[in-house]
C-alpha positions as CSV (number, residue, x, y, z in Angstrom):
1,M,14.2,-9.4,35.3
2,L,16.9,-7.4,37.2
3,I,19.9,-6.3,35.2
4,P,23.0,-4.6,36.7
5,T,24.3,-1.5,35.1
6,T,27.8,-0.4,34.1
7,R,27.7,2.0,37.1
8,L,27.2,-0.9,39.5
9,A,30.0,-2.8,37.8
10,A,32.3,0.3,38.1
11,L,31.5,0.6,41.8
12,A,32.1,-3.1,42.3
13,G,35.5,-2.8,40.6
14,A,36.4,0.2,42.8
15,G,35.3,-1.8,45.8
16,A,37.4,-4.8,44.8
17,A,40.4,-2.4,44.7
18,L,39.6,-1.2,48.2
19,I,39.3,-4.7,49.4
20,G,42.7,-5.6,47.9
21,A,44.2,-2.5,49.6
22,G,42.6,-3.6,52.9
23,Y,44.1,-7.0,52.7
24,A,47.5,-5.4,52.1
25,V,47.3,-3.5,55.4
26,G,45.7,-6.4,57.3
27,L,42.1,-5.1,57.2
28,G,40.8,-7.3,54.4
29,A,37.8,-8.7,56.2
30,A,36.6,-5.3,57.4
31,A,37.0,-3.8,53.9
32,F,35.2,-6.8,52.4
33,L,32.2,-6.4,54.7
34,L,32.1,-2.6,54.3
35,V,32.2,-2.6,50.5
36,N,29.7,-5.3,50.0
37,G,27.4,-3.9,52.7
38,L,27.5,-0.5,51.1
39,L,26.7,-2.0,47.6
40,L,23.9,-4.0,49.2
41,V,22.3,-0.9,50.9
42,L,22.6,1.2,47.8
43,S,21.1,-1.6,45.7
44,I,18.1,-1.9,48.1
45,I,17.6,1.9,48.0
46,D,17.8,1.9,44.2
47,L,15.3,-1.0,43.7
48,S,12.9,0.4,46.3
49,L,12.6,3.7,44.5
50,M,11.6,1.9,41.3
51,P,7.8,1.3,40.8
52,R,6.5,-2.3,40.8
53,R,5.4,-3.8,37.6
54,K,1.8,-4.2,38.8
55,S,1.5,-0.5,39.5
56,L,2.3,0.4,35.9
57,K,0.0,0.8,33.0
58,F,1.5,0.6,29.4
59,T,-0.2,1.8,26.3
60,R,0.7,2.1,22.6
61,E,-1.0,4.5,20.2
62,I,-0.6,3.5,16.6
63,P,-2.7,4.1,13.5
64,E,-4.7,1.2,12.2
65,K,-4.0,2.0,8.5
66,A,-1.1,3.5,6.6
67,D,0.0,3.8,3.0
68,I,3.1,1.9,1.9
69,H,6.3,3.9,2.4
70,S,4.4,6.6,4.3
71,P,6.0,7.3,7.7
72,F,3.7,7.3,10.7
73,E,4.3,7.9,14.4
74,V,4.0,5.4,17.3
75,N,3.4,6.8,20.8
76,L,4.5,4.7,23.8
77,K,3.2,5.7,27.3
78,V,3.7,4.4,30.8
79,E,1.5,5.6,33.7
80,S,1.7,5.1,37.5
81,A,-0.6,6.1,40.4
82,Q,2.5,7.4,42.3
83,R,5.0,10.1,41.3
84,H,8.5,9.0,40.5
85,M,11.7,11.0,39.8
86,A,14.9,10.5,38.0
87,L,13.8,7.3,36.2
88,K,15.0,6.6,32.7
89,L,13.1,4.1,30.4
90,E,14.3,2.3,27.3
91,F,11.7,0.9,24.9
92,N,12.2,-2.0,22.4
93,D,9.0,-2.3,20.4
94,D,8.0,-5.4,18.4
95,V,8.4,-3.7,15.0
96,P,7.6,-6.2,12.1
97,Q,10.6,-7.2,10.1
98,S,9.5,-5.5,6.9
99,F,9.0,-2.1,8.7
100,L,11.6,0.6,9.1
101,A,13.3,0.1,12.5
102,P,13.8,3.2,14.7
103,E,17.2,4.9,14.0
104,R,18.0,5.5,17.6
105,K,17.1,4.0,21.0
106,V,13.6,4.9,22.1
107,T,14.0,6.4,25.5
108,A,12.0,8.5,27.9
109,L,12.4,10.3,31.3
110,W,9.8,9.9,34.0
111,R,7.8,13.1,34.5
112,G,5.5,13.1,37.4
113,R,3.2,10.1,37.0
114,T,3.9,9.4,33.3
115,A,6.7,8.7,30.9
116,E,6.2,9.0,27.1
117,A,8.2,8.3,24.0
118,R,7.7,8.5,20.3
119,Y,9.3,7.0,17.2
120,T,8.7,7.0,13.5
121,T,8.4,3.9,11.3
122,L,6.9,2.9,7.9
123,G,5.7,-0.2,6.2
124,K,7.9,-1.3,3.2
125,E,5.4,-4.0,2.0
126,R,1.6,-4.1,1.8
127,G,-0.3,-6.4,4.1
128,R,-1.6,-7.1,7.6
129,Y,0.9,-6.7,10.4
130,R,0.8,-7.1,14.1
131,F,2.6,-5.3,16.9
132,R,2.7,-7.5,19.9
133,L,5.3,-7.3,22.7
134,L,6.6,-4.1,24.1
135,R,9.9,-4.6,26.0
136,V,10.8,-2.0,28.6
137,R,13.9,-1.4,30.7
138,M,13.7,1.0,33.6
139,R,16.8,2.5,35.2
140,G,16.7,3.3,38.9
141,T,17.3,6.7,40.6
142,L,20.8,5.8,41.6
143,G,21.5,4.1,38.3
144,L,22.7,0.8,39.7
145,W,20.0,-1.6,38.5
146,M,17.5,-1.8,35.7
147,K,14.2,-3.6,35.7
148,Q,13.2,-5.3,32.4
149,T,9.7,-6.4,31.5
150,A,7.8,-7.5,28.4
151,V,4.2,-6.2,28.1
152,E,1.6,-7.8,25.8
153,L,0.1,-5.0,23.8
154,E,-1.4,-6.3,20.6
155,H,-2.2,-3.9,17.7
156,N,-3.0,-4.7,14.1
157,V,-1.8,-2.4,11.4
158,H,-2.9,-2.5,7.7
159,I,-0.4,-1.3,5.1
160,Y,-2.2,-0.2,2.0
161,P,-1.0,0.5,-1.5
162,D,0.0,4.0,-2.4
163,L,-3.5,5.8,-2.4
164,S,-2.2,9.3,-3.1
165,G,-3.5,9.1,-6.6
166,V,-6.9,7.9,-5.4
167,R,-7.1,10.8,-3.0
168,G,-6.1,13.2,-5.7
169,I,-8.9,11.9,-7.9
170,L,-11.5,12.1,-5.1
171,S,-10.5,15.7,-4.4
172,S,-10.4,16.8,-8.0
173,A,-13.2,18.7,-9.8
174,Q,-15.6,16.4,-11.6
175,N,-14.4,17.5,-15.1
176,H,-10.8,18.0,-14.3
177,L,-9.3,14.8,-12.9
178,T,-5.7,14.9,-11.8
179,L,-3.6,11.7,-11.7
180,E,0.2,11.4,-11.3
181,G,0.6,15.1,-12.0
182,K,-1.3,14.9,-15.3
183,R,-4.7,16.4,-15.8
184,I,-7.3,14.2,-17.5
185,Y,-10.1,15.9,-19.3
186,R,-13.4,14.1,-19.7
187,K,-14.4,14.1,-23.3
188,E,-17.8,15.8,-23.7
189,R,-19.7,13.6,-26.2
190,S,-23.3,12.9,-26.5
191,G,-24.7,9.7,-25.0
192,S,-28.0,8.1,-24.4
193,E,-28.8,9.5,-21.0
194,F,-30.5,12.9,-20.6
195,H,-28.3,15.3,-18.5
196,A,-29.5,18.9,-18.8
197,I,-30.9,21.7,-20.9
198,R,-28.8,24.7,-22.0
199,D,-28.8,27.6,-24.4
200,Y,-28.4,26.7,-28.0
201,V,-25.1,27.6,-29.6
202,P,-24.1,27.5,-33.2
203,D,-23.1,24.0,-34.6
204,D,-25.4,22.3,-32.1
205,D,-27.4,19.4,-33.6
206,L,-30.9,20.8,-34.5
207,R,-32.4,17.4,-33.6
208,M,-31.5,18.1,-30.0
209,V,-33.4,21.3,-29.7
210,N,-36.0,21.3,-26.9
211,W,-38.9,23.1,-28.4
212,R,-41.0,23.2,-25.3
213,A,-38.2,24.7,-23.2
214,S,-37.5,27.1,-26.1
215,A,-41.2,28.2,-26.1
216,R,-41.2,28.8,-22.3
217,S,-38.0,30.8,-22.2
218,R,-38.4,32.4,-25.6
219,N,-34.8,31.4,-26.3
220,L,-33.6,28.5,-28.3
221,M,-32.7,25.7,-25.9
222,T,-31.1,22.3,-26.6
223,N,-30.9,19.0,-24.7
224,V,-27.6,17.7,-23.4
225,Y,-27.0,14.0,-23.2
226,R,-24.2,12.1,-21.5
227,P,-23.0,8.5,-21.5
228,E,-25.2,6.2,-19.5
229,R,-24.4,5.9,-15.8
230,G,-24.5,2.7,-13.8
231,K,-22.4,0.6,-16.1
232,S,-20.1,-2.1,-14.8
233,V,-16.4,-2.0,-14.6
234,I,-14.6,-5.2,-13.6
235,L,-10.9,-5.1,-12.5
236,M,-9.2,-8.4,-12.9
237,I,-5.8,-8.6,-11.2
238,D,-3.2,-11.3,-11.9
239,C,-1.5,-12.4,-8.7
240,G,0.7,-15.1,-10.4
241,R,4.5,-15.5,-10.2
242,M,5.4,-12.9,-12.8
243,M,3.6,-10.2,-10.9
244,G,6.1,-10.4,-8.1
245,V,8.9,-9.1,-10.3
246,E,10.1,-5.6,-9.3
247,L,10.1,-2.6,-11.7
248,D,11.3,0.8,-10.6
249,G,11.5,-0.2,-6.9
250,R,8.0,-1.8,-6.7
251,T,6.5,-5.1,-7.8
252,K,4.2,-5.3,-10.8
253,L,1.4,-6.3,-8.5
254,D,1.9,-3.2,-6.4
255,A,1.7,-1.0,-9.5
256,S,-1.3,-2.9,-10.8
257,L,-3.2,-2.5,-7.5
258,E,-2.5,1.3,-7.3
259,A,-3.7,1.7,-10.9
260,A,-6.8,-0.5,-10.4
261,L,-7.9,1.5,-7.3
262,S,-7.3,4.8,-9.2
263,L,-9.5,3.5,-12.0
264,A,-12.1,2.4,-9.5
265,A,-12.2,5.9,-7.9
266,V,-12.7,7.5,-11.3
267,A,-15.4,5.0,-12.3
268,L,-17.3,5.3,-9.0
269,R,-17.2,9.1,-9.3
270,Q,-18.7,8.8,-12.8
271,G,-21.6,6.9,-11.4
272,D,-20.6,3.4,-12.6
273,K,-20.4,0.2,-10.7
274,V,-17.0,-1.4,-10.0
275,G,-16.1,-5.0,-9.2
276,L,-12.8,-6.8,-8.5
277,L,-11.5,-10.3,-9.2
278,A,-8.0,-11.3,-8.1
279,F,-6.6,-14.7,-9.1
280,S,-3.5,-16.8,-9.5
281,A,-3.9,-20.6,-9.9
282,H,-7.2,-20.1,-8.1
283,I,-9.6,-17.2,-7.3
284,K,-8.1,-15.2,-4.4
285,A,-10.7,-12.5,-4.0
286,Y,-14.0,-11.4,-5.6
287,V,-16.0,-8.3,-4.9
288,P,-19.3,-8.0,-6.9
289,P,-19.9,-4.7,-8.7
290,G,-21.1,-1.9,-6.4
291,A,-21.8,1.8,-6.7
292,G,-20.9,4.9,-4.7
293,V,-17.6,6.2,-3.5
294,A,-18.1,4.2,-0.2
295,H,-17.8,1.0,-2.3
296,L,-14.1,2.0,-2.8
297,S,-13.4,1.0,0.8
298,A,-14.7,-2.5,0.1
299,L,-12.5,-2.8,-2.9
300,T,-9.5,-1.5,-1.0
301,E,-10.1,-3.9,1.9
302,A,-10.3,-6.9,-0.5
303,A,-7.1,-6.0,-2.4
304,F,-4.7,-4.3,-0.1
305,D,-3.0,-7.5,1.2
306,L,-3.0,-9.4,-2.0
307,Q,0.4,-11.1,-2.6
308,S,1.8,-12.8,-5.7
309,D,2.0,-16.6,-5.5
310,F,4.9,-18.7,-6.8
311,V,2.6,-20.4,-9.4
312,E,1.5,-19.5,-12.9
313,A,-1.7,-17.6,-13.1
314,S,-4.6,-19.6,-14.6
315,Y,-6.5,-17.3,-17.0
316,N,-8.8,-20.1,-17.9
317,T,-10.0,-20.4,-14.2
318,A,-10.4,-16.7,-13.8
319,L,-12.3,-16.0,-17.1
320,Q,-14.5,-19.0,-16.6
321,Y,-15.4,-17.9,-13.1
322,F,-15.9,-14.3,-14.3
323,M,-18.3,-15.2,-17.1
324,K,-20.2,-17.4,-14.7
325,V,-20.8,-14.6,-12.0
326,Q,-21.0,-11.6,-14.4
327,K,-23.7,-11.9,-17.0
328,K,-24.2,-8.2,-17.6
329,R,-22.0,-6.6,-20.3
330,S,-19.1,-4.9,-18.6
331,F,-15.8,-3.1,-19.3
332,V,-13.2,-5.6,-18.1
333,V,-9.6,-4.4,-17.4
334,L,-7.1,-7.2,-17.0
335,F,-3.9,-6.2,-15.2
336,S,-1.1,-8.6,-15.9
337,D,2.2,-9.1,-17.7
338,L,2.0,-9.1,-21.5
339,D,4.3,-12.2,-21.6
340,N,1.6,-14.1,-19.8
341,Y,-0.9,-13.3,-22.5
342,M,1.5,-14.3,-25.2
343,Y,2.6,-17.6,-23.9
344,E,-0.6,-18.9,-22.2
345,E,-1.9,-21.8,-24.3
346,G,-5.6,-21.6,-25.1
347,L,-6.0,-18.1,-23.9
348,R,-6.7,-16.5,-27.2
349,P,-10.0,-18.3,-27.9
350,L,-11.1,-17.7,-24.4
351,L,-10.4,-13.9,-24.7
352,K,-12.3,-13.8,-28.0
353,R,-15.3,-15.5,-26.4
354,A,-15.3,-13.1,-23.4
355,N,-14.9,-10.1,-25.7
356,R,-18.1,-11.0,-27.5
357,Q,-20.1,-10.5,-24.3
358,H,-17.9,-7.8,-22.7
359,H,-15.4,-5.1,-23.7
360,L,-11.9,-6.3,-22.8
361,L,-8.8,-4.2,-22.1
362,L,-5.5,-6.1,-21.5
363,L,-2.9,-4.0,-19.7
364,G,0.7,-5.1,-19.6
365,L,3.7,-3.6,-17.9
366,R,6.6,-2.8,-20.2
367,D,10.1,-3.7,-18.8
368,E,12.1,-0.5,-19.1
369,V,15.4,-2.5,-18.8
370,L,14.5,-4.5,-21.9
371,H,13.5,-1.3,-23.7
372,K,16.8,0.4,-22.9
373,W,18.7,-2.6,-24.3
374,T,17.0,-2.0,-27.6
375,L,18.5,1.5,-27.6
376,S,22.0,0.6,-26.3
377,D,25.2,0.9,-28.2
378,T,26.8,-2.2,-29.7
379,K,30.5,-2.2,-29.0
380,T,31.0,-5.9,-28.6
381,R,29.5,-9.1,-29.9
382,Q,27.8,-9.6,-26.6
383,D,26.2,-6.1,-26.8
384,A,24.9,-7.0,-30.3
385,F,23.5,-10.3,-29.1
386,V,21.7,-8.7,-26.1
387,K,20.3,-5.9,-28.3
388,S,19.0,-8.4,-31.0
389,I,17.3,-10.5,-28.3
390,A,15.7,-7.4,-26.8
391,H,14.5,-6.3,-30.2
392,K,13.1,-9.7,-30.9
393,L,11.1,-9.7,-27.6
394,T,9.9,-6.2,-28.1
395,L,8.7,-7.0,-31.7
396,D,6.9,-10.1,-30.4
397,R,5.0,-8.0,-27.9
398,R,4.0,-5.5,-30.5
399,D,2.9,-8.2,-32.9
400,Y,0.8,-9.8,-30.3
401,A,-0.8,-6.5,-29.4
402,A,-1.6,-5.8,-33.1
403,M,-3.0,-9.3,-33.6
404,M,-5.4,-9.0,-30.6
405,E,-6.5,-5.5,-31.6
406,A,-7.3,-6.8,-35.1
407,E,-9.7,-9.1,-33.3
408,G,-11.3,-6.3,-31.4
409,I,-9.5,-6.7,-28.1
410,D,-7.6,-3.7,-26.7
411,V,-4.0,-4.4,-25.6
412,V,-1.8,-1.7,-24.0
413,D,1.9,-2.2,-23.1
414,V,3.1,0.7,-20.9
415,P,5.8,1.6,-18.5
416,V,5.0,1.1,-14.8
417,G,4.9,4.9,-14.2
418,E,2.1,5.4,-16.8
419,L,-0.1,2.4,-15.9
420,A,-2.7,4.2,-13.8
421,W,-2.9,7.2,-16.1
422,T,-3.4,5.0,-19.2
423,A,-6.0,2.8,-17.5
424,V,-8.1,5.8,-16.5
425,N,-7.8,7.4,-19.9
426,R,-8.9,4.2,-21.7
427,Y,-11.9,3.9,-19.4
428,L,-13.0,7.5,-20.1
429,V,-12.7,6.9,-23.9
430,V,-14.7,3.7,-23.7
431,K,-17.4,5.4,-21.6
432,A,-17.5,8.5,-23.8
433,D,-17.9,6.3,-26.9
434,D,-20.6,4.1,-25.2
435,L,-18.8,0.9,-26.0
436,V,-20.2,-0.9,-23.0
């Protein structure tokens, strides 16, 4: 497609004025032919200096993976077999709607045989996205015409949850895990698996003294045991309607995924197996328990594009499926909203049944707006009404948590900012106490 520029329009306007002046002095026909002939010649020269579409090669360099809200750079490049000068290009890339659009026009000047431009964008929502068409406008040397073309350049980009906490865990020392700026210390307690032999220190259990090693070294030595490795941790993630609600600028599902992957990184580093089950009204994804840090990639690939559905989550379907596929006793962490646990009919007997075979932890996200209402001042009747309702809902959540804990099921209701840290700490306590 050929597009005239404002420069050509200005020249045509000036030419029209000259033609008018020519008609005023009786030389209108000559002025008309002269002006239009000149514009035609200049246009031919301008278009002939521009490269043909078939001689150009377009490329787009873009990362295949990026974290949500993490900026990344896109590099656009045009190559030609011939040298060109004084050409200016404008790029309009096919940026997905949920991405940050470039703040300025993406332009480039032709240098030798190539023209290159860069812009920065970021993904605002998790999922799979596709960059497809690249639209390019090329301004000629004289600046009278522009050529416009659309190039098919297909690239897929995966936007992942915020994995900064996971990377921090993987780079931390084994006994000093750091998550969300807080250091998590592993509790050193005895377990059932032999770990090492060390020098005896006062207050060590005499039953753990290794007499053979003591005889060889002529120093009193003691055995050190640790919790058994290779246990199973199952992450169950609710993808129902309530998980699409936003808290602190991100959805409950986003916060749950980030916490679940952080917990998975810790458990895999501790030598345990981790599986994942995502559900709404049906089973959306299932990854059997696997070991090794490499298994974290499989968990991430299965969970990064999960979206909340506009339906109520079916805990009956999820728990029935889980107990069918997972016979081995496991530590099961259910990420959901505490209101769902409270008002789901028939859930309590099913949880008790599952808890007899496994160790359950129900994690709920506390609504900080509701919590602030319980602390607000009461200046009017409406304020008093809102505060009383907020107190009632808060007490209902506490009563439900106390009732489930009385039946041996752990329930935690935490702010969104403490979800990952709480999940990891609870796992370390369960592992240290050999509850699974």
